[in-house]
BAKOLVO-149867 format. One record per residue (C-alpha): y negated, z negated, x negated; residue number from 1. Coordinates in steps of 0.25 Angstrom, whole numbers, plus 5000, padded with zeros to 4 digits. Layout:
% residues N
REC_Y_Z_X_NUM
...
END
This chain:
% residues 363
REC_5001_5032_4894_1
REC_5008_5019_4895_2
REC_5005_5010_4882_3
REC_5016_5001_4877_4
REC_5012_4991_4867_5
REC_5021_4984_4858_6
REC_5017_4973_4848_7
REC_5015_4981_4836_8
REC_5008_4993_4843_9
REC_4994_4991_4848_10
REC_4990_5001_4858_11
REC_4976_5008_4858_12
REC_4969_5009_4871_13
REC_4965_5023_4875_14
REC_4973_5029_4863_15
REC_4975_5042_4869_16
REC_4965_5052_4875_17
REC_4974_5056_4886_18
REC_4988_5055_4891_19
REC_4991_5069_4894_20
REC_5005_5071_4898_21
REC_5008_5056_4897_22
REC_4998_5053_4908_23
REC_5007_5059_4918_24
REC_5016_5050_4926_25
REC_5029_5046_4920_26
REC_5037_5053_4931_27
REC_5031_5066_4926_28
REC_5035_5064_4911_29
REC_5048_5069_4905_30
REC_5058_5060_4900_31
REC_5057_5057_4885_32
REC_5068_5063_4877_33
REC_5073_5060_4863_34
REC_5086_5054_4857_35
REC_5087_5040_4853_36
REC_5080_5037_4840_37
REC_5072_5050_4840_38
REC_5057_5050_4837_39
REC_5047_5061_4838_40
REC_5036_5058_4828_41
REC_5023_5066_4829_42
REC_5015_5066_4816_43
REC_5007_5076_4808_44
REC_5016_5083_4797_45
REC_5007_5079_4786_46
REC_5007_5064_4790_47
REC_5022_5064_4792_48
REC_5023_5069_4778_49
REC_5014_5058_4772_50
REC_5014_5043_4771_51
REC_5013_5041_4786_52
REC_5026_5050_4788_53
REC_5033_5042_4778_54
REC_5030_5029_4785_55
REC_5034_5034_4798_56
REC_5048_5039_4792_57
REC_5050_5025_4787_58
REC_5048_5020_4801_59
REC_5055_5030_4810_60
REC_5065_5036_4799_61
REC_5069_5024_4792_62
REC_5083_5023_4788_63
REC_5092_5015_4796_64
REC_5098_5004_4787_65
REC_5112_5002_4783_66
REC_5116_5017_4786_67
REC_5127_5026_4780_68
REC_5116_5036_4777_69
REC_5101_5037_4780_70
REC_5098_5037_4795_71
REC_5083_5036_4801_72
REC_5080_5026_4811_73
REC_5075_5037_4820_74
REC_5075_5052_4822_75
REC_5061_5056_4820_76
REC_5056_5070_4823_77
REC_5042_5072_4817_78
REC_5033_5082_4825_79
REC_5020_5087_4822_80
REC_5010_5083_4833_81
REC_5006_5097_4835_82
REC_5021_5100_4839_83
REC_5022_5089_4849_84
REC_5027_5097_4861_85
REC_5029_5091_4875_86
REC_5044_5090_4872_87
REC_5042_5082_4859_88
REC_5032_5073_4866_89
REC_5043_5069_4876_90
REC_5052_5063_4865_91
REC_5055_5049_4868_92
REC_5050_5043_4855_93
REC_5037_5049_4850_94
REC_5028_5045_4839_95
REC_5014_5050_4835_96
REC_5008_5047_4821_97
REC_4994_5049_4816_98
REC_4982_5044_4809_99
REC_4968_5046_4814_100
REC_4962_5051_4801_101
REC_4972_5062_4800_102
REC_4967_5076_4803_103
REC_4980_5084_4802_104
REC_4983_5092_4815_105
REC_4995_5083_4819_106
REC_4988_5070_4818_107
REC_4976_5076_4825_108
REC_4984_5079_4837_109
REC_4989_5065_4838_110
REC_4975_5059_4835_111
REC_4969_5067_4847_112
REC_4977_5058_4856_113
REC_4970_5046_4852_114
REC_4956_5042_4858_115
REC_4944_5039_4849_116
REC_4945_5025_4854_117
REC_4959_5023_4849_118
REC_4956_5029_4836_119
REC_4944_5019_4834_120
REC_4953_5007_4838_121
REC_4963_5012_4827_122
REC_4952_5013_4817_123
REC_4947_4999_4820_124
REC_4962_4993_4819_125
REC_4971_4999_4809_126
REC_4983_4991_4815_127
REC_4982_5000_4827_128
REC_4993_5011_4824_129
REC_5002_5013_4836_130
REC_5003_5015_4850_131
REC_5016_5016_4859_132
REC_5016_5024_4872_133
REC_5027_5025_4882_134
REC_5030_5038_4890_135
REC_5019_5045_4885_136
REC_5025_5059_4887_137
REC_5038_5056_4892_138
REC_5046_5045_4900_139
REC_5053_5036_4890_140
REC_5045_5039_4878_141
REC_5039_5031_4867_142
REC_5027_5037_4860_143
REC_5021_5029_4848_144
REC_5008_5033_4841_145
REC_5006_5028_4827_146
REC_4992_5030_4821_147
REC_4982_5025_4811_148
REC_4968_5028_4806_149
REC_4974_5033_4793_150
REC_4988_5034_4786_151
REC_4986_5021_4779_152
REC_4984_5013_4791_153
REC_4995_5020_4799_154
REC_5005_5018_4787_155
REC_5002_5004_4786_156
REC_5004_5001_4801_157
REC_5017_5009_4800_158
REC_5023_5001_4789_159
REC_5019_4988_4795_160
REC_5025_4992_4809_161
REC_5037_5000_4803_162
REC_5048_4991_4809_163
REC_5041_4989_4823_164
REC_5040_5004_4824_165
REC_5054_5006_4821_166
REC_5058_4995_4831_167
REC_5049_5001_4842_168
REC_5058_5014_4842_169
REC_5071_5007_4839_170
REC_5070_4997_4851_171
REC_5065_5009_4860_172
REC_5077_5018_4856_173
REC_5087_5007_4858_174
REC_5081_5005_4872_175
REC_5083_5020_4875_176
REC_5097_5020_4870_177
REC_5100_5007_4878_178
REC_5097_5013_4891_179
REC_5108_5024_4890_180
REC_5118_5017_4881_181
REC_5119_5004_4888_182
REC_5117_5009_4902_183
REC_5132_5007_4905_184
REC_5139_4995_4897_185
REC_5154_4992_4894_186
REC_5156_4980_4903_187
REC_5170_4977_4897_188
REC_5164_4976_4883_189
REC_5153_4967_4888_190
REC_5163_4958_4895_191
REC_5171_4957_4882_192
REC_5159_4953_4874_193
REC_5155_4942_4883_194
REC_5169_4937_4884_195
REC_5173_4937_4870_196
REC_5160_4936_4862_197
REC_5150_4930_4872_198
REC_5140_4941_4870_199
REC_5134_4951_4879_200
REC_5134_4966_4875_201
REC_5130_4979_4881_202
REC_5139_4990_4876_203
REC_5138_5004_4882_204
REC_5150_5008_4891_205
REC_5154_5018_4881_206
REC_5158_5007_4871_207
REC_5172_5003_4873_208
REC_5179_4991_4868_209
REC_5187_4993_4856_210
REC_5191_4979_4852_211
REC_5188_4965_4858_212
REC_5192_4951_4853_213
REC_5187_4937_4856_214
REC_5175_4939_4845_215
REC_5174_4954_4844_216
REC_5171_4966_4853_217
REC_5172_4981_4848_218
REC_5166_4992_4856_219
REC_5167_5007_4853_220
REC_5162_5020_4858_221
REC_5175_5027_4862_222
REC_5173_5041_4859_223
REC_5164_5045_4847_224
REC_5162_5059_4844_225
REC_5155_5068_4834_226
REC_5142_5066_4842_227
REC_5145_5051_4845_228
REC_5147_5041_4835_229
REC_5158_5031_4835_230
REC_5151_5018_4838_231
REC_5157_5004_4839_232
REC_5150_4990_4842_233
REC_5157_4977_4840_234
REC_5153_4962_4843_235
REC_5159_4950_4836_236
REC_5157_4935_4838_237
REC_5159_4923_4828_238
REC_5153_4909_4827_239
REC_5139_4907_4820_240
REC_5140_4896_4810_241
REC_5130_4900_4799_242
REC_5117_4908_4797_243
REC_5125_4914_4785_244
REC_5133_4922_4795_245
REC_5121_4931_4797_246
REC_5119_4934_4782_247
REC_5121_4948_4778_248
REC_5133_4946_4770_249
REC_5140_4938_4780_250
REC_5136_4948_4791_251
REC_5143_4959_4783_252
REC_5155_4950_4781_253
REC_5156_4946_4796_254
REC_5155_4961_4800_255
REC_5166_4965_4790_256
REC_5175_4954_4795_257
REC_5173_4959_4810_258
REC_5175_4973_4807_259
REC_5187_4971_4798_260
REC_5194_4963_4809_261
REC_5190_4971_4821_262
REC_5185_4986_4818_263
REC_5195_4996_4812_264
REC_5193_5011_4810_265
REC_5207_5013_4813_266
REC_5214_5002_4821_267
REC_5228_5006_4815_268
REC_5222_5004_4800_269
REC_5217_4990_4797_270
REC_5211_4996_4784_271
REC_5201_5003_4792_272
REC_5192_4992_4797_273
REC_5177_4993_4797_274
REC_5169_4986_4785_275
REC_5155_4986_4780_276
REC_5151_4997_4771_277
REC_5145_4989_4758_278
REC_5140_5002_4751_279
REC_5128_5003_4761_280
REC_5121_4989_4762_281
REC_5119_4985_4777_282
REC_5105_4981_4782_283
REC_5103_4968_4789_284
REC_5091_4964_4798_285
REC_5088_4951_4805_286
REC_5084_4950_4819_287
REC_5084_4942_4832_288
REC_5091_4947_4845_289
REC_5090_4939_4858_290
REC_5086_4927_4850_291
REC_5099_4928_4841_292
REC_5097_4930_4826_293
REC_5103_4943_4822_294
REC_5106_4952_4810_295
REC_5107_4967_4811_296
REC_5116_4974_4801_297
REC_5116_4989_4798_298
REC_5127_4995_4789_299
REC_5138_5004_4787_300
REC_5153_5002_4789_301
REC_5166_5009_4784_302
REC_5181_5006_4787_303
REC_5189_4999_4776_304
REC_5196_5012_4773_305
REC_5183_5020_4772_306
REC_5187_5030_4783_307
REC_5176_5027_4792_308
REC_5161_5022_4791_309
REC_5148_5021_4798_310
REC_5136_5012_4801_311
REC_5135_4999_4809_312
REC_5124_4990_4815_313
REC_5127_4976_4818_314
REC_5121_4963_4822_315
REC_5125_4948_4819_316
REC_5119_4939_4829_317
REC_5118_4924_4830_318
REC_5119_4916_4843_319
REC_5116_4902_4838_320
REC_5117_4895_4852_321
REC_5132_4901_4853_322
REC_5135_4899_4839_323
REC_5139_4913_4838_324
REC_5137_4925_4828_325
REC_5139_4939_4834_326
REC_5141_4952_4826_327
REC_5139_4965_4833_328
REC_5139_4979_4827_329
REC_5140_4993_4830_330
REC_5146_5003_4820_331
REC_5146_5018_4820_332
REC_5155_5029_4815_333
REC_5149_5042_4815_334
REC_5152_5050_4802_335
REC_5140_5058_4796_336
REC_5132_5056_4808_337
REC_5119_5048_4811_338
REC_5122_5034_4815_339
REC_5108_5030_4819_340
REC_5110_5032_4834_341
REC_5123_5025_4835_342
REC_5117_5013_4828_343
REC_5106_5013_4838_344
REC_5116_5013_4849_345
REC_5123_5001_4842_346
REC_5110_4994_4841_347
REC_5107_4996_4855_348
REC_5121_4990_4860_349
REC_5121_4978_4850_350
REC_5107_4974_4853_351
REC_5110_4972_4867_352
REC_5120_4961_4864_353
REC_5118_4947_4869_354
REC_5125_4937_4860_355
REC_5119_4925_4868_356
REC_5126_4929_4881_357
REC_5132_4918_4888_358
REC_5140_4917_4901_359
REC_5129_4911_4909_360
REC_5121_4924_4906_361
REC_5130_4931_4915_362
REC_5137_4945_4913_363
END
């Protein structure tokens, strides 16, 4: 097994007795399968029903902020360890959860994979709680072991590392999605973004230009269907004059001014412009992307005549060197359907944007 160590995960040496199937060469392993955002979680049913399961649900089934309706961050399939078939072991994202003091059948199955030495190390250091494996049963697979000497220790570590565990799978799933989604890019849209906004974007070839102006570019999926949501992304540039432009109320005001001017539900009806839905408060989060201060906003939208509505994910990004402020957003129209996957697609596209692009960097 190949051990992959990330900052918050401390690997235990000789953690498993034997590699079994995973000891085979990678060429003989099947390709991992599973939809984007899907996780198979192996845990004893009693532990899942108790406080450990409650904490795991807060991590992997946490509600996405700013949504029209409750939608979990990931699609989790809870499986009893005794029912882990070869097919389930080949899933792309696989999480095993146990505590070493648990005598229930499901936990004992997982515990049997740990050596006495590794259990002794965990007993000596309660901060040891996780191990990340790559390609353990299938190529392209992520396997995460979450463990503790007892439930109290495991729950404490899960609470402390909730955001990092979520981020581990969020980053991984965006990477998986990016490989297919951005394999072919819309070069015409890339040129418009560079020429008119001075930024570098990576739109999939399936996104077509809907509208372009000196400071604005709108791209849209041309053929939404019952099984494919209507997704748009747009980019806007203005001068950066004050930190106050990044305050939540001013971001919303900027968003509404952009969409009122440029985004119409029906081009023949000016009263159908897109606006922010105020009944569901949007969620804001500060971050730094490519050394640029950025604010993420998640919320809901509707047309001014309330004939359409959906969710959106946006980023306002500051480039102080250029004295520019950029607002980029993707919004979804998909009535009565789950928006989670569409928003992950939007995030994958937008986070590949480089607002600090300059001509001397080349095309």
